[in-house]
C-alpha positions, 0 to 999 in steps of 0.5 A: 103543574105550576111553571114558576113556583113562587114563595106564596105557592110553597107557603100554600102547599105547606099550609095544606100539608099541615091539614093532613091530620084533619083529612085536609079539611080547613079548620074553621069551616071543616070543609075539604080542600082538594089538592087541585084547589090550593092555588085557586082563587077559592082558597085564601091564606088566612091570618088566624089572628088578624094582622090589624090586631097583632101585626103577625105575618109569621107561619104560625099565624096562618092557615088555609080557608075558603075565601067566603069564610075568610071574608066572613071572619073579617077582623075576628080571631079564629076562636071568636069566628067559630064561636060567633058563627057556629056556636058552642058545640062547633067551638068544642069540635074546633078545639078538638081539631086543633088539639088533634093537629097539634098532637098529629104524628106526621105533620103536626102544627106548632104549639104557637099556631095551636095557641093562636087558634085557641085565643079569644080576641079579648085575651089579646092585650090591647096595648100590644100594638101601641107598645110595639109601635113605640118601640119600633119608632124609637129603634128607627129614630136611633138607627137614623141618628147612628147612620147620620154619623157615617153618611150625610143624607139618611132618608127614612121610608115606610115599612111597606117600602122596606118590605117590598125591597126585602121581597125584591132582593129575596131577603124574606 
């Protein structure tokens, strides 16, 4: 019953369908998500490994979770959140849920998503962000130099502006 379906709505529905093998229950809290709540403010699209840590906004790094759980999780990885909040026993149950979803026949989660779900925070390389930023800065600088050979004025912008333009022009 959505009059204008957005990209975000489709993403929410795809993430909800991924939970079919778990009885449409969220992965961290194992709480049932009824179809009627997918588009409500109660349910968030959650980054399995926080973007602040990995800069990964891909489908493989997203799942649905209740907003209160997402807020509690903060900048922890999914693995660390379940361990720190629910303990060792629930962590083992979480691992079983992830493995079952990866092997589910109808709509399995990807191997990459399963790996992210099972990655503790201390296994993420600390130099990843700095190395990635250095590479991006170098590419941006070289791109500007090349463009300046063809046009008089090149004005670099922030990534946020570029992302907004991509979205506005439907290039996402």
